[in-house]
C-alpha positions in Angstrom: -14.0 -27.9 -13.3 -14.0 -24.7 -15.4 -11.6 -23.9 -18.2 -12.3 -20.7 -20.1 -10.2 -18.8 -22.6 -12.9 -16.5 -24.2 -11.5 -13.3 -22.6 -8.6 -13.3 -25.0 -10.8 -14.0 -28.0 -13.2 -11.2 -27.0 -10.4 -8.6 -26.5 -8.8 -9.5 -29.8 -12.1 -9.8 -31.7 -13.2 -6.3 -30.4 -9.8 -4.8 -31.3 -9.7 -6.3 -34.8 -13.3 -5.5 -35.7 -13.1 -1.9 -34.6 -9.4 -1.4 -35.5 -8.9 0.9 -32.5 -6.0 3.4 -32.2 -4.3 3.1 -35.6 -1.0 4.6 -36.7 -0.1 4.6 -40.4 3.4 3.6 -41.3 3.3 2.6 -45.0 1.4 5.7 -46.3 3.0 8.8 -44.6 1.5 11.0 -47.4 -1.9 10.4 -45.8 -0.8 12.3 -42.8 0.1 15.3 -44.9 -3.5 15.3 -46.2 -5.1 14.4 -42.9 -6.5 17.8 -42.2 -8.1 18.2 -45.6 -9.4 14.6 -45.6 -11.1 14.9 -42.2 -12.5 18.4 -43.0 -14.0 17.1 -46.2 -15.7 14.4 -44.3 -16.9 16.7 -41.5 -18.8 18.7 -44.1 -21.3 15.9 -44.1 -22.6 17.1 -40.8 -22.1 16.4 -37.1 -22.6 12.6 -37.4 -19.6 11.4 -39.5 -20.0 7.6 -39.1 -22.7 5.4 -37.7 -21.9 1.7 -38.3 -23.8 -1.3 -36.9 -22.5 -4.9 -37.3 -24.2 -8.1 -36.1 -22.0 -10.7 -34.6 -22.8 -14.4 -35.3 -21.5 -17.8 -34.4 -22.2 -20.4 -37.0 -25.2 -18.4 -38.3 -26.7 -17.6 -34.9 -26.7 -14.0 -33.6 -24.7 -13.6 -30.4 -24.2 -9.9 -30.2 -23.5 -6.6 -32.1 -20.9 -3.9 -32.5 -21.9 -0.2 -32.9 -19.3 2.4 -33.9 -20.1 6.1 -34.4 -18.2 9.4 -34.7 -19.6 12.8 -34.1 -18.4 16.4 -33.3 -20.2 16.9 -30.1 -18.5 19.9 -28.4 -20.4 19.1 -25.1 -18.2 16.0 -24.7 -15.4 18.4 -23.7 -16.4 20.6 -20.7 -13.1 22.5 -20.9 -13.6 23.5 -24.6 -17.3 24.2 -24.1 -16.5 26.5 -21.2 -13.9 28.3 -23.3 -16.3 28.7 -26.1 -18.9 30.2 -23.7 -16.5 32.6 -22.1 -15.1 33.8 -25.5 -18.5 34.2 -27.0 -17.3 32.6 -30.3 -17.2 29.2 -32.0 -14.0 27.3 -31.5 -14.0 26.2 -35.2 -10.9 24.1 -35.7 -10.4 23.8 -32.0 -13.6 21.7 -31.9 -13.7 18.2 -30.4 -14.4 14.9 -32.3 -15.6 11.9 -30.5 -15.2 8.3 -31.6 -17.3 5.7 -29.7 -17.8 2.0 -29.9 -20.0 -0.5 -28.0 -19.8 -4.2 -28.5 -22.2 -6.6 -26.6 -22.1 -10.4 -26.7 -24.6 -12.9 -25.2 -23.8 -16.6 -25.4 -23.5 -19.7 -23.3 -20.4 -21.3 -21.8 -20.8 -24.7 -20.2 -24.5 -24.1 -20.0 -24.3 -20.7 -18.3 -25.5 -17.6 -20.0 -22.8 -14.9 -20.4 -23.4 -11.2 -21.0 -20.2 -9.4 -21.9 -19.8 -5.8 -23.0 -16.9 -3.7 -24.2 -17.3 0.1 -24.7 -14.7 2.7 -25.7 -14.5 6.4 -26.3 -11.8 8.6 -27.8 -11.6 12.3 -28.0 -9.6 14.3 -30.6 -8.9 18.0 -30.6 -9.4 20.3 -33.6 -6.1 19.1 -35.1 -7.3 15.5 -34.9 -4.8 14.7 -32.3 -5.8 12.1 -29.6 -6.4 13.8 -26.3 -8.0 11.1 -24.1 -9.6 7.7 -24.3 -11.4 5.3 -22.1 -12.4 1.6 -22.4 -14.6 -0.6 -20.2 -15.0 -4.3 -20.2 -17.8 -5.6 -18.1 -19.5 -9.0 -17.4 -21.7 -10.4 -14.7 -18.7 -10.8 -12.3 -16.0 -8.3 -13.1 -15.6 -4.9 -14.6 -12.4 -3.2 -15.7 -12.1 0.5 -16.8 -9.1 2.0 -18.4 -8.7 5.8 -19.0 -5.9 7.6 -20.8 -5.3 11.3 -20.8 -2.5 13.2 -22.7 0.2 14.2 -20.2 3.7 15.3 -21.0 4.8 15.2 -24.6 4.4 11.8 -26.2 3.0 10.2 -23.0 -0.5 9.5 -21.6 -1.4 9.3 -18.0 -3.2 5.9 -17.6 -5.7 5.0 -14.8 -6.8 1.4 -14.5 -9.9 0.9 -12.3 -11.5 -2.3 -11.0 -13.9 -2.6 -8.1 -11.0 -3.6 -5.8 -8.1 -1.4 -7.0 -7.0 1.7 -8.9 -3.6 1.7 -10.7 -2.0 4.8 -12.2 1.0 4.8 -14.5 2.4 6.5 -17.6 2.4 5.1 -21.2 4.1 6.3 -24.3 1.7 6.9 -27.3 3.1 8.5 -30.5 1.7 11.9 -31.4 0.7 10.6 -34.9 -1.8 8.1 -33.5 -5.2 8.5 -35.0 -8.4 6.8 -34.1 -10.3 4.5 -36.4 -12.2 6.8 -38.7 -13.7 7.3 -42.2 -10.1 8.1 -43.3 -9.1 4.6 -42.2 -11.8 3.1 -44.3 -10.8 5.3 -47.2 -7.3 4.0 -47.0 -8.4 0.4 -46.8 -10.8 0.7 -49.8 -8.0 2.2 -51.9 -5.8 -1.0 -51.6 -5.7 -2.8 -54.9 -5.4 -6.7 -54.9 -1.8 -7.6 -54.2 -1.1 -4.4 -52.2 -0.8 -4.3 -48.4 -0.3 -1.8 -45.6 1.2 -2.3 -42.1 -0.3 -0.5 -39.1 0.5 -0.2 -35.4 -2.4 -0.6 -33.0 -2.8 0.2 -29.3 -5.5 -1.9 -27.6 -6.8 0.3 -24.7 -8.0 -2.8 -22.8 -4.8 -4.8 -22.6 -2.6 -1.7 -23.5 -0.9 -4.0 -26.0 1.0 -2.5 -28.9 1.2 -4.7 -31.9 1.4 -4.6 -35.7 -1.5 -5.2 -38.0 -1.0 -6.1 -41.6 -3.9 -5.4 -44.1 -3.6 -7.1 -47.5 -6.0 -6.7 -50.4 -6.7 -10.2 -51.8 -9.2 -9.8 -54.6 -12.3 -8.0 -55.8 -15.7 -9.7 -55.7 -19.4 -8.9 -55.5 -21.1 -9.1 -52.1 -24.9 -9.2 -51.6 -26.1 -7.0 -48.8 -29.7 -6.2 -48.0 -30.8 -7.7 -51.3 -28.4 -5.6 -53.4 -25.1 -6.5 -54.9 -22.0 -4.4 -54.1 -18.5 -4.5 -55.5 -16.2 -5.2 -52.6 -12.5 -5.6 -51.9 -11.6 -8.7 -49.8 -9.0 -7.8 -47.2 -7.0 -10.2 -45.0 -6.3 -8.5 -41.7 -3.4 -10.2 -39.7 -3.0 -9.5 -36.0 -0.7 -11.6 -33.7 -0.9 -14.4 -36.3 -4.7 -14.4 -36.5 -6.2 -13.6 -39.9 -9.6 -12.0 -40.3 -11.2 -11.6 -43.7 -13.1 -8.4 -44.4 -15.3 -7.3 -47.4 -15.1 -3.5 -47.9 -17.3 -1.8 -50.5 -16.3 1.1 -52.6 -17.6 3.6 -50.0 -15.3 2.1 -47.4 -18.1 0.3 -45.5 -17.4 -3.1 -44.0 -20.1 -5.5 -45.2 -18.8 -8.7 -43.7 -15.9 -10.0 -41.6 -14.9 -13.6 -40.8 -12.6 -15.0 -38.1 -10.8 -18.4 -38.0 -12.7 -19.5 -34.9 -16.1 -19.3 -36.5 -17.4 -15.8 -35.5 -18.7 -13.6 -38.3 -19.7 -9.9 -38.4 -22.0 -8.6 -41.0 -23.4 -5.1 -41.7 -26.8 -4.6 -40.2 -29.3 -2.0 -39.1 -30.2 -0.7 -35.6 -33.8 -2.1 -36.0 -32.5 -5.7 -36.7 -29.9 -5.6 -33.9 -32.0 -4.0 -31.2 -34.8 -6.4 -31.8 -32.5 -9.2 -30.8 -30.4 -7.6 -28.1 -32.3 -9.2 -25.2 -32.4 -12.7 -26.7 -30.2 -15.4 -25.3 -27.9 -17.5 -27.4 -29.9 -20.6 -28.3 -27.3 -22.5 -30.3 -24.7 -25.0 -29.2 -22.5 -24.2 -26.2 -19.5 -22.1 -27.4 -17.2 -23.9 -24.9 -17.2 -27.2 -26.9 -16.5 -25.3 -30.1 -13.2 -24.1 -28.7 -11.8 -27.6 -28.0 -8.6 -28.4 -29.8 -9.2 -31.2 -32.2 -7.4 -34.4 -31.1 -7.0 -38.0 -32.1 -6.9 -40.5 -29.3 -8.2 -40.6 -25.7 -6.6 -40.5 -22.2 -8.9 -42.5 -19.9 -7.6 -40.9 -16.6 -5.8 -37.7 -17.5 -5.1 -36.6 -14.0 -3.0 -39.8 -13.5 -1.1 -39.5 -16.8 2.7 -39.9 -16.0 4.2 -39.8 -19.5 2.7 -38.6 -22.8 4.0 -38.4 -26.3 2.1 -36.2 -28.8 2.3 -34.6 -32.2 1.2 -31.0 -32.0 0.0 -30.0 -35.5 0.0 -26.5 -36.7 2.4 -23.6 -37.0 3.6 -23.2 -33.4 7.3 -22.5 -33.9 6.9 -18.8 -32.9 5.6 -19.7 -29.4 8.2 -19.3 -26.7 7.0 -21.8 -24.1 7.2 -25.1 -26.0 10.2 -26.4 -24.1 10.6 -26.7 -20.4 11.8 -29.1 -17.7 8.6 -31.1 -18.4 8.3 -30.7 -22.2 11.0 -32.0 -24.6 10.7 -31.5 -28.3 11.9 -34.7 -30.0 11.2 -33.9 -33.6 10.4 -30.8 -35.7 8.4 -31.3 -38.9 7.3 -28.8 -41.5 4.0 -28.0 -39.7 4.2 -30.0 -36.5 6.4 -30.9 -33.5 6.6 -34.2 -31.7 6.9 -33.7 -27.9 7.4 -35.9 -24.9 5.8 -34.6 -21.7 6.2 -35.7 -18.1 4.1 -35.1 -15.1 5.6 -32.7 -12.6 7.6 -34.6 -10.0 8.2 -33.6 -6.4 11.1 -31.1 -6.4 14.5 -32.6 -5.5 15.9 -29.2 -4.5 13.6 -27.5 -2.0 14.6 -24.0 -0.7 13.9 -22.9 2.9 10.9 -20.7 3.2 11.8 -17.0 2.6 15.3 -18.1 1.4 17.1 -15.6 -0.7 16.2 -16.1 -4.3 18.6 -15.8 -7.3 18.7 -12.3 -8.8 17.5 -13.6 -12.2 14.2 -14.5 -10.6 13.4 -11.0 -9.3 11.1 -10.4 -12.3 8.8 -13.1 -11.0 8.5 -11.3 -7.7 7.4 -8.0 -9.1 3.8 -6.8 -8.8 1.9 -5.7 -11.9 -1.4 -3.9 -12.7 -3.2 -7.3 -12.6 -1.0 -9.2 -10.1 -1.1 -6.9 -7.1 1.3 -8.7 -4.9 2.2 -5.5 -3.2 -1.4 -5.0 -2.0 -1.7 -5.1 1.8 -4.9 -7.1 1.5 -3.1 -9.8 -0.6 0.0 -9.7 1.7 -2.1 -10.3 4.8 -4.0 -13.1 3.2 -0.9 -14.8 1.9 0.8 -14.5 5.4 -2.2 -16.3 7.0 -2.1 -19.1 4.4 1.6 -19.9 4.7 2.0 -19.4 8.5 4.0 -22.2 9.9 5.3 -23.6 6.5 8.6 -25.4 7.0 9.9 -24.8 3.4 9.0 -23.1 0.1 7.3 -26.2 -1.4 5.0 -26.6 1.5 4.2 -22.8 1.4 3.4 -23.1 -2.3 1.2 -26.1 -1.7 -0.7 -24.3 1.0 -1.4 -21.4 -1.4 -2.5 -23.8 -4.1 -4.9 -25.6 -1.8 -6.3 -22.4 -0.4 -7.1 -20.9 -3.8 -8.7 -24.2 -4.9 -11.0 -24.4 -1.9 -11.9 -20.7 -1.6 -12.5 -19.6 -5.3 -15.7 -20.8 -6.8 -15.3 -22.5 -10.2 -17.4 -20.3 -12.6 -17.0 -19.5 -16.3 -15.9 -15.9 -16.4 -15.1 -13.4 -19.2 -13.0 -10.7 -17.8 -9.6 -9.1 -17.6 -8.1 -10.9 -14.6 -7.2 -9.0 -11.5 -5.8 -10.9 -8.5 -7.2 -8.4 -5.9 -10.7 -8.5 -7.4 -10.6 -12.3 -7.3 -9.5 -12.3 -3.7 -12.6 -10.1 -2.9 -15.1 -11.7 -5.2 -13.8 -15.3 -5.0 -15.2 -16.5 -8.3 -13.7 -17.3 -11.7 -12.2 -19.7 -14.0 -8.6 -20.8 -14.6 -7.2 -17.3 -15.2 -8.7 -16.0 -12.0 -7.4 -18.9 -10.0 -3.9 -18.5 -11.5 -3.6 -14.8 -11.1 -4.6 -15.0 -7.5 -2.1 -17.8 -6.8 0.7 -15.9 -8.5 -0.1 -12.7 -6.5 -0.2 -14.6 -3.2 3.0 -16.5 -3.9 4.9 -13.3 -4.9 3.6 -11.5 -1.8 5.5 -14.0 0.5 8.7 -14.1 -1.6 8.0 -17.1 -3.9 8.8 -16.3 -7.5 5.8 -17.3 -9.6 4.6 -17.0 -13.2 1.5 -17.7 -15.4 1.6 -20.6 -17.8 -0.9 -20.7 -20.7 -1.5 -23.7 -23.0 -3.8 -26.7 -23.3 -4.8 -29.5 -21.0 -6.7 -32.7 -21.6 -9.9 -32.7 -19.7 -13.2 -34.5 -19.5 -16.2 -32.2 -19.5 -19.6 -33.6 -18.5 -21.5 -34.5 -21.7 -18.5 -34.2 -23.9 -15.7 -36.6 -24.9 -12.3 -35.9 -23.4 -10.4 -33.3 -25.4 -7.7 -30.6 -25.1 -8.9 -27.2 -23.9 -7.1 -23.9 -23.5 -6.1 -23.4 -19.9 -4.0 -21.3 -17.5 -2.0 -22.6 -14.5 0.9 -21.3 -12.4 4.5 -22.3 -12.0 6.3 -21.4 -8.7 10.0 -21.5 -7.8 10.6 -23.4 -4.6 14.3 -24.2 -5.2 13.4 -25.3 -8.7 10.4 -24.6 -10.9 7.3 -26.6 -10.0 3.9 -26.4 -11.9 0.7 -26.6 -9.9 -3.0 -26.1 -10.7 -5.3 -24.4 -8.2 -8.2 -24.8 -10.6 -8.1 -28.6 -10.4 -6.6 -28.6 -6.9 -3.5 -30.6 -7.8 -0.1 -29.6 -6.4 1.8 -31.4 -9.2 0.4 -31.2 -12.7 0.1 -34.3 -14.8 1.6 -35.0 -18.3 -1.4 -33.7 -20.3 -0.5 -30.1 -19.5 1.1 -28.6 -22.6 2.5 -25.1 -22.0 2.6 -22.8 -25.1 3.6 -19.5 -23.5 4.1 -17.8 -20.2 2.9 -14.4 -19.1 -0.1 -12.1 -18.5 -2.8 -11.0 -20.9 -0.4 -9.2 -23.3 1.6 -12.4 -23.7 -1.5 -14.5 -23.9 -2.6 -12.6 -27.0 0.2 -14.5 -28.9 -2.1 -17.5 -28.9 -4.4 -15.8 -31.3 -2.3 -17.1 -34.2 -3.1 -20.7 -33.4 -6.8 -20.5 -32.5 -8.6 -22.8 -34.8 -5.4 -23.9 -36.5 -3.8 -26.6 -34.2 -4.6 -30.2 -33.4 -3.1 -32.9 -31.2 -2.3 -36.5 -32.1 -1.8 -38.7 -29.0 1.0 -41.1 -29.9 1.9 -42.8 -26.6 0.8 -42.5 -22.9 1.8 -44.1 -19.7 -0.7 -44.1 -16.8 0.7 -44.0 -13.3 -0.3 -42.3 -10.1 1.6 -39.1 -9.9 3.6 -38.6 -6.7 2.1 -35.9 -4.5 
């Protein structure tokens, strides 16, 4: 059994710490001064910014983040060629490059994980974004996303994995600027009680969301044996709040997350001396369990469950379903009654015409490539001879369970890559199930939430998890990770959707708990 939700944390952590593509909304006057502000900074020389941050989990180093900005003309062959042909310097037409590399090394369920995220962005002489790229790589899967300015206001996007290439267009406002010294200058100018709202574009998930930065107080921060006056900022993204200490030069000295990860300013010597060391502390998987009171001796046989979900969860759109009934809403909690998934009473014939409102759940996406011929061929083999939709869905569920190796994975899921590699955790199992189901006309979606599980060496607890729902005449929830065609009552859905939707869970990480109020154990009908 493998349940892993670190991919969302890592994407969000990287985005927040490096504040990637940022668009100012509250201080439009800063755009009118952008040219002068950048030019003043560029006078410092070709290297404008070189920032190293060490990433720690409960005091133990697990990685680093390195951000630097330069004016290397050679990064743009087109402009370099133009410069050579013209025999003159391009001056204001020069190119500015922003780069970041974040590397993490830790253990999940006893297995060492190396994860890297790198990103580049190129600006023209007017400081306008021209192209960007981002790569997320781990031991199993690699995703590369590239964006290049196309028609006005739009970028041509290419998403590459070992198994597939997807190309599409995305709108990005012309006034987007990349995280830069000007960004830091704006942040350090915030006085306590003041705030600014920004819009960010995460080039990994291509998610557009608002970030609020609020100055909380002034205090002294000791760094490298010296005391610095700093402004404490609260940075809010998708409900998650990160605290950051910024000195009067705009340098981030320390940043803290609600799930226990910390970044602190460091030096290349300190970081590079540790970069090949493995994480020796406690396994990070256990630290991400949702605190709960009470135990469920045989969770896979739980028929009925009543729980109190504590924490601010009212903004989540997946709390109520045919299996989940909210019985009471309190100030900071909800009381829910959950039922195990029952065998459907209304089963549609296989390949029966589905209602128009379900067409959305038949569509392919960049990560659920249900229109891939390879996925279609595999799906057809799996469901051959199925008498009805429910039996077809069960066949897909069983095939994914038996053919995908259960292995902790930090990646951006891609169904086609999982089909070829056949390794992964709950997200990989679920994305592949959904793609196979859609490929043969079964509407399917991704559920994300928590489930009670017993991990070897650990007491039973609720862990973040993903599993599919499939329409077979009515919605039915299955789990190819555990191999069950009908989920038990301990599955608590919080949202539905792919990685962009899953980012909404950031607001509850480290902030929710579960009280088990009542349970009824009974063998679930299968």
